[in-house]
VMD Tcl script that draws the C-alpha trace (Angstrom):
set ca {
  {134.60 -80.70 131.39}
  {133.72 -81.32 135.10}
  {130.64 -82.62 135.59}
  {128.11 -80.14 137.59}
  {124.40 -80.13 137.17}
  {125.03 -77.63 134.65}
  {127.17 -79.05 131.78}
  {126.05 -80.53 128.70}
  {127.81 -82.79 125.99}
  {125.99 -82.93 122.73}
  {126.58 -86.62 120.78}
  {126.66 -86.26 117.33}
  {126.45 -89.80 115.47}
  {127.97 -89.76 112.29}
  {127.72 -92.45 109.17}
  {129.20 -91.22 106.04}
  {128.18 -87.62 105.91}
  {131.32 -85.84 104.72}
  {129.47 -83.19 102.82}
  {127.49 -82.04 105.63}
  {130.23 -81.91 108.62}
  {131.45 -78.40 107.33}
  {127.65 -76.77 108.46}
  {127.18 -78.47 111.87}
  {129.38 -76.42 113.96}
  {128.31 -73.03 112.65}
  {124.52 -74.19 113.35}
  {125.30 -74.56 116.69}
  {126.51 -71.15 117.42}
  {123.08 -69.52 118.44}
  {122.39 -72.57 120.80}
  {125.82 -72.17 122.30}
  {125.71 -68.39 122.18}
  {122.35 -68.54 124.23}
  {122.57 -71.89 125.85}
  {122.96 -71.24 129.78}
  {124.69 -74.81 130.24}
  {128.52 -75.15 129.71}
  {128.46 -76.62 126.15}
  {130.88 -79.07 124.57}
  {130.18 -80.86 121.10}
  {131.51 -84.47 120.68}
  {131.27 -86.40 116.81}
  {131.08 -90.13 117.32}
  {132.39 -91.75 113.90}
  {130.60 -94.82 113.42}
  {132.88 -96.42 110.97}
  {132.04 -94.07 108.10}
  {133.89 -95.33 104.67}
  {133.65 -91.72 103.14}
  {135.97 -88.62 104.12}
  {133.70 -88.30 107.43}
  {136.63 -88.40 109.68}
  {139.08 -85.72 107.57}
  {135.99 -83.50 108.09}
  {135.37 -84.24 111.55}
  {139.01 -83.67 112.51}
  {139.38 -80.51 110.62}
  {136.41 -79.60 112.39}
  {137.90 -80.57 115.88}
  {140.65 -78.76 115.40}
  {139.11 -75.58 114.97}
  {136.71 -75.67 118.17}
  {138.04 -76.27 121.44}
  {134.75 -77.38 122.30}
  {134.39 -79.97 120.14}
  {135.91 -83.37 120.11}
  {135.32 -86.85 118.42}
  {135.95 -90.87 118.76}
  {135.86 -93.08 115.99}
  {134.67 -96.62 115.83}
  {137.05 -98.65 113.58}
  {134.16 -100.41 111.56}
  {130.40 -98.92 111.04}
  {128.29 -100.72 114.41}
  {124.76 -98.65 114.61}
  {123.10 -95.90 115.59}
  {122.28 -97.22 119.35}
  {126.28 -98.25 119.69}
  {127.39 -94.56 118.60}
  {125.41 -92.89 120.98}
  {126.11 -95.11 123.86}
  {130.05 -94.92 123.33}
  {129.45 -90.83 123.64}
  {127.32 -91.42 126.90}
  {130.03 -93.50 128.18}
  {132.43 -91.22 126.90}
  {131.24 -87.59 128.30}
  {132.20 -86.73 131.69}
  {129.03 -83.87 132.37}
  {125.85 -84.12 133.79}
  {123.27 -84.00 130.80}
  {123.98 -85.60 127.55}
  {122.51 -84.02 124.04}
  {121.66 -86.12 121.32}
  {121.25 -84.63 117.33}
  {121.72 -86.76 113.89}
  {124.55 -85.45 111.66}
  {121.90 -84.31 108.57}
  {120.86 -81.38 110.60}
  {117.03 -82.42 109.86}
  {116.67 -80.88 113.12}
  {118.19 -77.99 114.51}
  {120.83 -77.43 117.25}
  {118.61 -73.98 118.16}
  {115.48 -76.34 119.38}
  {117.98 -77.54 122.63}
  {117.05 -73.68 123.67}
  {113.52 -75.33 123.92}
  {114.12 -78.41 125.95}
  {116.39 -76.93 128.14}
  {114.16 -74.72 130.99}
  {112.65 -78.01 131.75}
  {115.69 -80.42 131.99}
  {115.61 -79.73 135.78}
  {112.35 -80.80 136.33}
  {112.51 -83.56 134.19}
  {115.12 -86.49 133.61}
  {114.76 -86.93 129.61}
  {113.36 -84.07 127.56}
  {112.66 -84.82 123.86}
  {111.96 -83.35 121.15}
  {108.64 -83.79 118.91}
  {108.92 -83.27 115.07}
  {105.67 -80.70 114.10}
  {105.28 -81.32 109.76}
  {107.85 -84.03 109.49}
  {110.36 -83.44 106.37}
  {110.93 -86.96 105.61}
  {109.57 -89.22 102.45}
  {105.98 -90.37 102.34}
  {107.33 -94.11 103.39}
  {109.15 -92.89 106.24}
  {106.68 -91.02 107.88}
  {104.06 -94.27 107.42}
  {106.24 -96.63 108.87}
  {107.19 -93.96 111.95}
  {103.79 -93.06 112.76}
  {102.80 -96.77 112.69}
  {105.69 -98.02 114.67}
  {104.90 -94.82 117.16}
  {101.40 -96.16 117.73}
  {102.59 -99.18 117.83}
  {104.77 -98.61 120.45}
  {102.85 -96.52 122.41}
  {99.85 -98.71 122.38}
  {102.15 -101.47 124.08}
  {104.37 -99.25 126.48}
  {102.04 -96.33 127.26}
  {104.88 -93.89 127.67}
  {102.93 -91.43 125.89}
  {105.45 -89.76 123.84}
  {104.30 -89.75 120.27}
  {107.70 -88.96 118.47}
  {110.11 -91.24 120.60}
  {112.19 -91.90 117.71}
  {113.29 -87.87 117.35}
  {116.88 -86.93 117.33}
  {117.14 -84.47 119.43}
  {116.91 -85.49 123.57}
  {118.34 -84.29 126.63}
  {118.79 -86.65 129.18}
  {120.50 -87.11 132.59}
  {124.08 -88.74 131.86}
  {122.99 -91.39 135.04}
  {119.50 -92.10 133.68}
  {121.46 -92.70 130.27}
  {123.74 -94.81 131.73}
  {121.67 -97.37 132.96}
  {119.37 -97.64 130.37}
  {119.61 -101.66 129.20}
  {121.88 -101.06 125.90}
  {120.67 -103.12 122.50}
  {120.70 -102.40 119.17}
  {118.15 -100.18 118.48}
  {118.07 -98.91 122.02}
  {118.15 -95.17 120.68}
  {114.18 -95.58 119.58}
  {113.02 -96.31 122.97}
  {115.00 -93.96 125.24}
  {111.50 -92.36 127.15}
  {110.51 -95.94 127.75}
  {113.39 -96.93 129.42}
  {113.73 -94.03 131.16}
  {110.25 -94.73 132.48}
  {111.37 -98.41 133.13}
  {113.84 -96.41 135.62}
  {110.64 -94.65 137.11}
  {112.04 -91.77 136.04}
  {110.63 -88.24 134.63}
  {110.13 -87.74 131.04}
  {108.42 -84.88 128.36}
  {108.60 -83.96 124.96}
  {108.24 -80.49 123.81}
  {107.26 -79.52 119.74}
  {110.78 -78.51 117.50}
  {110.72 -77.84 113.61}
  {112.03 -80.40 110.82}
  {113.56 -79.58 107.55}
  {114.34 -81.76 104.62}
  {117.66 -83.52 104.80}
  {120.32 -80.72 102.83}
  {123.16 -83.56 102.57}
  {123.88 -87.30 102.07}
  {121.76 -90.34 101.63}
  {119.03 -91.61 104.35}
  {119.80 -95.11 105.96}
  {116.02 -95.79 105.91}
  {114.77 -99.19 105.39}
  {111.64 -101.01 105.87}
  {113.52 -103.48 108.38}
  {115.69 -100.82 110.47}
  {112.59 -98.55 110.64}
  {109.74 -100.56 110.89}
  {110.51 -104.66 111.11}
  {112.86 -104.63 113.81}
  {111.62 -101.56 115.88}
  {108.67 -103.82 116.54}
  {109.95 -107.09 117.72}
  {111.80 -104.33 120.27}
  {108.53 -102.92 121.35}
  {107.39 -106.59 122.12}
  {110.89 -107.03 123.96}
  {110.74 -104.35 126.12}
  {107.09 -104.53 126.86}
  {107.94 -108.05 128.52}
  {110.51 -106.46 130.71}
  {108.35 -103.65 131.71}
  {105.51 -106.63 132.62}
  {108.54 -108.78 134.50}
  {109.65 -105.56 136.26}
  {109.53 -105.69 140.04}
  {109.94 -102.39 142.11}
  {111.14 -102.19 145.37}
  {112.16 -99.51 147.75}
  {114.95 -99.45 150.28}
  {112.87 -98.16 153.62}
  {116.04 -98.30 155.91}
  {119.27 -98.89 156.09}
  {122.60 -98.14 157.92}
  {124.73 -97.32 155.13}
  {125.26 -93.88 153.99}
  {123.48 -93.00 150.88}
  {126.33 -91.18 149.49}
  {128.07 -95.07 149.46}
  {125.37 -97.21 148.10}
  {124.65 -95.18 145.64}
  {121.47 -93.92 146.26}
  {120.88 -90.36 144.04}
}
mol new
graphics top color blue
foreach p $ca { graphics top sphere $p radius 0.5 }
foreach p [lrange $ca 0 end-1] q [lrange $ca 1 end] { graphics top cylinder $p $q radius 0.2 }
display resetview
């Protein structure tokens, strides 16, 4: 797909979600019928050990707007999303979890804002998660916002649209997907969030545990806080080099 300001690739990371794959493309029908963008879907199989890849291949063989890449082993959500960013050839990239606890139709709520912002993220209303997961997420969001001041109440919401160049310029590390808004702010980009719906998981099993939802994100928050404090912004006031030669957007 040609990279134009009206093109988007929706990235769907997958790890052991075989039972739900067949529901994903139908769930996108309303979005694909109403979006103003030229949209495609990219599955990223993160080394699934079940039949997820078989189901992904079957889905992609039926729809020309759907493609996939597959890892040789499980590498983690951040790596899967990053690989999707790098593989996409569109101006915009979106991201949604394969469990469909967020609805692809809610991308339509984000799209009207993308030409004024570099990153638009969802804000899940009435979370349909376990009590432990909600408590851990609420505390992590409070801790993150207290230190990073990104003014985003649900940074880890798995429904986002980001300008691809901004996404690729973000520092990459394991767990960075929880901090996309703060990492965009490090680039002095414009961000906002939009209320969206949230649904119970219908198939598969949550990958939630205390380490990946609480302890590790707290450590990462401190690291990003350090990067923010060490940031040294500069502005080039004059240059003899043409802007298109030095990559100024």
